[in-house]
N, C-alpha and C positions, 0 to 999 in steps of 0.2 A: 396610774385608776384600779380603782377596787370597783365592777362592776355587781350589780344584783343578778342572782336568778329565778326565775320560774319554776316552783317543780311537780312535780308529774302531779300536785294534789290543785295547780293553779293559783296556790301563795307564792307573794315575792319573800327570796331568802336572803341574807346579808355574809354571802360568809367572813369576810374582814370582823365581824363580830367576834366570831366563833377559837378561827381557827391562834387568835394569838402571834401571825407573822409579824414581823418589822418591818420597815424599809433600811437596807445596812448599808446603802449605799451616802444615805445622807446623815449615817450618824461617824463622826472621826475620834472621839474619847471615849473610855473607860465612864470619864465620869454626866458624859449626855447620853451612855445607855442609862447608867445607874440610873439618872431624872427620869427617861422616859420609863422606867424597867417602876423607880417609884411609881410616879402614878396611874401607870395600867395593868398591873398584877399587885404594888402590896395596898397602893390608898386605903383600898374597901373592903381588904381580907381579912377577917379573923385565924389566929394563931392559934391553932389547937389546947391552947393553955385559955384563950379567948373563950374556945367554946364551952368549955370545961365549964370554967365559971358563968357562961351565959347558961349553961343547962342548969347548971346546982344552982342560980338564983330563980331558977324558971321564967325567965327571958323570952323564950321561942314560945309565942300562941300557938302555932300551929307547927306542923310535917314540915311545911314547902316555906318557910324561916331558916328552919334547921336546915333542909337541904341545899339553898339557896349558903348560909352561910359553909356548910360541905366544899361545894362548887368550887364558891371563892377562894376558900383554906387550897385546892388541890390546884388551882390554877397559879393560884404561890408561893408552893412548893416546887414547879414547872416555870418557874420564871425567868429563869435561862434556855431550861434545856427545849422548852416548845417553841420559839421563833429561832433559834441557833441550831439545833439538833436534830437530829433521824437518830433512835436510841437503834440498835445490830445487838440482839443477844446473841455470840461470836467466841468459841471453842477457848480458852485460852493457850492451848499448840497454837491456831492460829492465826493469833493477835501479833497486828507484826508490834517491834523491838523500838522502834527508832526513825518511825515519821514523827512530824511536825504538827501532820492535819486530823492525828485521830486522836482522843483522852478519854476515857473514862470517867465515871464520877466520881470526888469525893465526901466524902459523908461522915457522919460525923449520928449516932444511936439516937432514938428518941426516949426521950425520957418520958416515963411516967404511962411510955406512949399501952398498958395494957388499962389505967386506969381513963382512959380522954376516951380508950375502942369503947370500952365498957358504956361509960357515960353515956353513949352518943347513939349505941345502942339500947341501953331500955330507954332512955327520953325519943326516943322515934317509937317506940314500941306504946309508950303511954301518950303521947298527944294527938291530937286529936288532926284528921285530915284536912285542908285547905280548902279543895273542892272535886278531887277524885281521887279514891283510896288506891285503887288500885293505879292507874297512873302512876301516883305519886308512891307507889309501891317498888313499881319499876325502874324508878329511877335512882332512889334508895337502894337498891340492890345493885347496881352501876358504882356508883359512886363509895358509897359505903368497902366493897370489897376493895378499894385501891388505896381506900383512905389506912383501914384494918392493914394493909402489909405493906405502908409504905415504906417504915423498919426505921426514916431516917425520919433526926429533926431537919427544919428548909432553914433557919434559924441564918444558919453561921455559913451557907454555898455561896465560893465561888467565881466571881461571873466567871474567868474563863478556867473550865477549869485543866487537872494535869493531863499531858499527855501520857502515853504509855510508860516511857525514860523515867518521866519526871517522879510518877506510882513508883515503881519496881525501885529509885532510890528514898523511897520513903516503904521500907518490910510495912512497919505498922499503921500505915495507912489504910482506912476502910473504904471497902466502895463494892459493889454489890457482884455475888455471884450466885449463880444456878447450879443444882448439882446435876438437870438433863433440862434440855426445852425440846418443845414442842414447834417448829418451824411454819406449823400449822395454825396454830393458838388463831383462833378467828377472834378476829377486829373487824370493826365498820366500815365499809367498801364512802367515798366521798359520797355516792347517789343515795347512798342511806342515811346520812347522817344530811343531804340537804333534803331530803323526803319526813327528814323528821315530822309525825301530826300526830296535834297533840287538839282536842277541845279546851282547853284551856290556854290562852296565849302565852300565859307565864310560867305553864308546865312545859310548851312545845319548847322556847325559847332556855328549860332546863335539861330536856331531857338532848338536847343540843350539845353546850358542855358536857354533861353527861359518858355520852359516846365520844364526842372527844380526848375529854381525860381518863378516858376507858381505854382508848388506841396509844397513849400514851406508855401502856405496860402490857405489850404482845407477846407475853410468858407466862406461866403458870407461876401465881406471885406465892403459893404458899411453899414456891418451892425456893423462893431468895430468901437467900441470910445477908449479913454484914459478916466480913471475913476479913482477914491484914493482908494484903499483898502479899508476903509471904508464905501465906499458907495455902494461896490460891492451885489446883493440881492443874497437870496438862488434860485432861479431859473435865473439867468444872469450862461453866461457860460464866460470862463476865459480859457487862453492859460496852459497848463501846457506844462512842459519840462521833456520829464524824454528823462535817457542817453540815447547815441545807442546804447550801448555795454558794455558787462563785462572790456572791456579797459579801457573806457570816464568815467566810475565807480571810475573805480584803481586811475586814474588819478587825478578824483577830489577828492578821499582820500588824495592820496598824495599832492595835493598844496596846501589843506587846512592846510593838519598837516606841512608844510611850511610855512604857515602864522602865525600858532601859535608858531611855535619853531623858527624859521628863517631860510632861506634858505639855505640850506649846500653850503658847497663848493664842484664844479663837480673835480674829482682829475687832476692837470696836466691841466686845465683850465688857469690858472694867473698865473703869474707866472715865466715860463716858459723859462726859457734862449734861446735868441739864439744859436740853435749849428750852428760852423763855418765847411761849408765840405772841407775838408781836402783832395788836391789828392792822388794816394796813391803813395807811395815812390818807386813805380817805374813803367811806363808804365802797361799793360796786355797787348800783343805781337797779333797776332790775330795766327790762331794755321793752321796752312799749314798740310793740314788734310796727304798727298803722304808721310810728310818726320817726322808727327808724329808719323802714326800708321801704326800698319805692315800689318789692312789685310785691304780693298780698301773699299769701302761704294758703292753698283751699287745700283741706282735707277732702279724697277721693274715695278713698278707701280703706277699712281696719280690718286683717284679718287674725284670726288667731290658729294652732294647734296646741294640742296640749298631749302630756304622754300617754300613751297608751292602756299604760296598767295605775292601777289604782293602788295605793299602797295608805291604807289605813291607821289607824291610830294602836287598832289589834296588832299589823303586822308590825310597827316598831314594835313593839313588847315582844313578837313571839319572836323576836329577832333579837333582846337583850344580849348585852354582852357585861362578858364574867365583870369589868368597872366604870358598871353604874349604879348608883343606887336607886335600891325599891322604885315604880312608877307607875301607874295601872295607867292605862287607856284616856278616865276619863281626867286620871291630873294634866297629860298635856293637851286633852283638850281645854280644861281651866287656867294650865300657864298661860297660851298661846292661843288659845279662840282657833285652833285650829283640828277639821276632824278628820281629814285625807288631804294627800299630797299628792302629785300626781311623775310617773317617770317612764324614762322611754326607750328603751332599747336599741333607739333608734340613736349613730352622730349625730350632735349639734348641728352640722352642718344638712345636714336631710333636715331638723326640724326645721333653721333658715330657709331650706329650699320649700318646703311643704309650706309657707307660710305666705315667701315672695311669690309664690305660681297664684298662688287664689290672694291677694289682695287686687297684683294686677291685673286676672280675668273676671274683678269685681270693678276696676276702673274702669273696663274696655281698654286697657294699654298694652302697646307691641310692648318689648324687652327694649328696642331698635328706639323707645322714645325716651328711655328715659337718661335724665344726664349725670346723676348719679347715684352711688348705692351704699349707702352706712349700715353698718351690723356696733349695734348696742349688745357688748357682752361679757362677761368677770370672768367665764368659765369655759375660752377657746383653747385647744390645745395647738391649733392650728397658727403657726407664724409668716411663715412661705410658704405657698402662699396666703396673704391675709383672709378669715373668712370671706369677707365683701370681694375680694376677687372669685375668688372659690367661684363666690354666691353670679357672678357675673358674665365669668363663663360658663358653669351650666344652665345659667337663663342665655345663654346666648347670645350676648352683648360686646358689641367687637370691642368698643370703645367708651370712656367713660369719663367725662370732669373730674372724675374723683371718687376710688372703689376704695373706702378707709375705714379702719374697724376702730370703736371706741370705747375705752375699759373706765367705765364709768358705775358700777357695776349700780342701787338702786336707785340713782338718779339717772340711771342711765335714757331714759325718756325723755324728761326734761332737756340732759345734753346730744339727747338726737335731734332733737326738735329744732334746739336754738341753732345746730350744727346746720342741719337739713333747709332750714329760713336761709339763713346765708348763702346756702350752694346757691337758694335761688335765684338770688341774686343776680349772680356771673352765667348762670348757664339759663336760664331762663324758660327750665324744661322741671320736666315730674320729674321726684327725690322718689326713691325708695329704704325708705326706713326699716331696719328688721331688729326685731329686740327679742334673745334668743337668751339660754341659760340649759344646760345642764350639770345638776347638782348629785344626780344619784348615784354615780361613778368618781365621787372625790368624798365624799362625807366619812366614809370608815368606818369606823366607832364611836366617832365623836359622836352621844347623844344628841343636846339640846341643835350639832345639825342638823341629827337625822329628824329631830321633829320639824324640823323646821324650812328644810329646800326642800324643795321641787324643779322637775323638767316643762319646757315650754317655750313658746315662741307667739309673736305679735308682727304683722307686718303692715308696715303703715306710707303708704303714696299720699304726699304733699305735693300739691301742681300748683305753679299761677295763677293765681284766682282774678275771674277779671275784670278789665277794667274799673266797673259801677260797683263789684264787689269786695266790703271790706273784709274777709278774709276769715280762716278759723282762727288765730291764733293772735289773741290779746296781749298776753302781758310774756315772759322769758326771764328767768330767773337761774343760775349757776356759781354754786361756790366749790370751792374745794379747798382744802386741808384744814390746817386746828392744831392742838397741844395733839403731840407724835404717840401720848398715850390712845388720843382719839381714832391718829389716824391709822396704830395699827393695833385700832379691832379687832377687826376683821385680817383675819390673815389665810390667804394659799397660792402659792402651797405654804407649808408651815414644817420646815425641819425638824420643830420639839414637839409636831404631836405627827411624825413620821408622814411628811408631803401631805394630810386632809388637810381642809377648809375647817379653822378656827377661828370663833367665835366668845369675843369677854366682854360679857352682860350690860356689866359694870358699865363700862365704856362706850357702849354702844349708848342703851338710854343715856347718856349724857351730852353722845353728840348729837343726837332724833333731840334730845330737848332742844338742845341751844340752837336747834336748825331749824323746829317748828315758832319757835321762838320769835326767829328773827323772819319767819318767813310772815307772819301774823303780821307781825310791827310795820311789815314793807307795802302790805293790800293794806288796813288802815290808812298810811301816806301818801297809797295811789289815786288817783280819781277815776272815775269809771269812764272807759273810753265812749262808749255810748251815751252816759251819762255824769257831764262834770261837775253837777249839782249831788255825788254822793258820792262814795270811796268805793273803792273796787272790791273790797271785803262784803260789805253790798250785796252786790251785785250776782254772787255767786252763788247759785241754785245748786247745785248737786260737789261733796267734795270727795274726792277719789283719790285716797293715798297710796303708794307706797305699801305690798300688803306685807309687812316684814314679821308681825305679830299685834295681833287684834288687841291683847288685852291693854299687850303695855300704848302704842300710838290713841286707840281710846282714852287712854290714866292721863299721853299725857297733852291729848286734844282739851279733854276741860277742862285741866290746870292752864294751858292757853284762850277759855273764854267760847271755846267751840262746843259744840251741842252733841252726844252720839250720833243722834238722827238725821247730823249734814251730813256722817259719812257713808260712803257703803264699803263692804268687803266680800270680797268671793274668797278670802283666806280662806277659810272655813273648809272647801273641798280644792284648794288651788294648791294651796300651802304659798311660804316664799318663791316667786319667781324673778328674782332681784329685778334685772333691768328688762324682762318679757312680763312685770308684775301688774303696773296700771295699764296696759295697753288690754290688756286679757282684762281687765277689771272694768272698763269703759266700753270692753265689747259685753262681757257680763251682763253689765251695769242695762244695758238698751235690752237680753235676753231675757232676766230676769224680771220688763216691764218700769224700770225702775227709771232709765232715760227713756222716755214715750214719743220725743220730739225736740228742737235743736233746744239745747239745754247749757249754762256754760258753766263750764266744771275749773273746780281747779284741781289740778292731781298735782300733791306736793311728793319726793322722791326725799332717800337719807341711804347714808350705809358706809361701804366701802371704801377704805382711802380720804372718809370724814370728807365723803361727796356729798353736796346738797343742789337740789333746784328743785324747783316747780312752773307750771306752764297755765295759762290759763288761755280756756280753750273753748269754741264749742263743739259740744258732736252729740251728730245728729247724727241718728238712728239708719238714715237710710245706709251709713260708710259703708256696714257694717258685710261682710259677706260670708254667704253659706259656708261652715265648717268646713274644709279640704276635701273630708273625704264626700261633698256633693260634687263639690266646684272643679274638682281636678280630676274623677276617676276615669274621664276620658285621656289623660295629658299622659302620654308616654312617661315610663319611670323613669328619673333619674339612677347616674350611678356614685352608690351612696361610696361615702369614705369609709377607707379601712378604720376599723377600728375593735376593741375587747369586744367579744362575742359571748355567751355562753359555758363553752366549751372551752374555753382562756382559762375561764376560772376555775374546770373542773379538772384540767392538765393541773394549775396551782395547784388543787388541791391535793394532788395527785397519783389520782387515777388514770 
């Protein structure tokens, strides 16, 4: 997990975005590692030659653009060292000669270095400031001091550097040598990096880059020279490279074994035939609840829990990762319709429990009345016991007919309601459905995911309706699968992206387009249960879709024949909360006065796993519970499950 922290200025910080750390436990081969490095460190980074060419052609509009290129270049220069090694200046006489876990940088002289350094310095002086000349000057001083003293070119760095014994066997090999070293050379503490503060979000991000890069060279840089190993004196200092963790050391051992024995063939990685996706032998019709089931479902309560921290688009930009293309807060808004998302420091289970307690209180139901507990989530870390079983225990329920988790991602509400209605037929007592997600610690440094996802929970009490009531759920439909490209369009954990959640945009858009067209077609074919003379689509008063990406959903909805004014969105303030997004949006439609009386709602969801589904239901604003801060303030606080804390992150930072 890669949790955020809140610094002393009250701002959200994502340490993973600047550290360049990787999860080596999911890497087995050199080729896998190279692919990750190529994507994260190389794809966007200019070389020194590129920077010189851009300076000479006048491509840089301002100092910030030049500084950003310098930062990305220096991350690229440190692409292997930063995630793999601690750099420790060590006197040559004290260097171990035969250990297999201590390495030396194998370096090559930087060609045309003086001209490139002089060109960057002159260009910076001549370019205008983008926002704040003083701040940009401080950042330039940090970056340029590293840039002008790095001595070596970075194109031919070995993935795994040689050991000391391997270097001494090559007397002409060049490495860093210091004539003297101050062990108290100043570096930035992790707290200082976390607490970096600039008024301009882009400059705050760049300042953190500069601080991390400064710490990669904790010695007096003008004393640095590239020298052959054979000329190193006993009192000279060299830069010893030590694996940063046991996982790194184990990866190096695996990679060396691979070199010695030949690369292993990853199971299923090559030669796998493309499987044709065939449609079912006959369509799956929507479930018309009144006709299919004896017990009609009544929605008694809907509660929501929001993440307690607001992460604005400015906060996202303040935490720009070195692997990102330039993007502004306004561009995030235009691309996604999101102005902010909500994050929580609470564990996912705590969010679920807070929502469940509020829903039960509003429904006037005691825990022992509940016949089943269903939790729809795709971000739980808990497998045993399931979140639903854990929740049942924390609520004080001795026994349910079923307590089970459903992994249906963004279709969590229709999947959860469908299962709740089925459970009603057996238990004939209320069912508690909780939709909950926590994405904030599973995103890592991936920009597309960071822009979109948030944290939150919603709980619904679904009870048997009275004998003379028609119930609140009219039609339910669920889908799953599709072509393999869409099935794998959203992946978590994804070893290829450091086990972070990964979204492949074109494939997601394809599955949303496919499902939305199918849903509209079915609504046009189905008759209104209350007025058979019209189709079900004509009976819809409000559409509350899964809050995936407003720009994308509105565009696809228009193409499907829907009007934007028919749709309700709260994505601007909540982001995409996957399974919890539709019920939270239903709640907010009441809060915003969009739903003022019993309203027939079409609630479609679609997403990871190529799942889809919808519910046609009646939303009565009376079921909206007060937010938990008001509803359960007098209840004793439950025991929170163990989870990562801000202190864990600071420890991981090396403080």
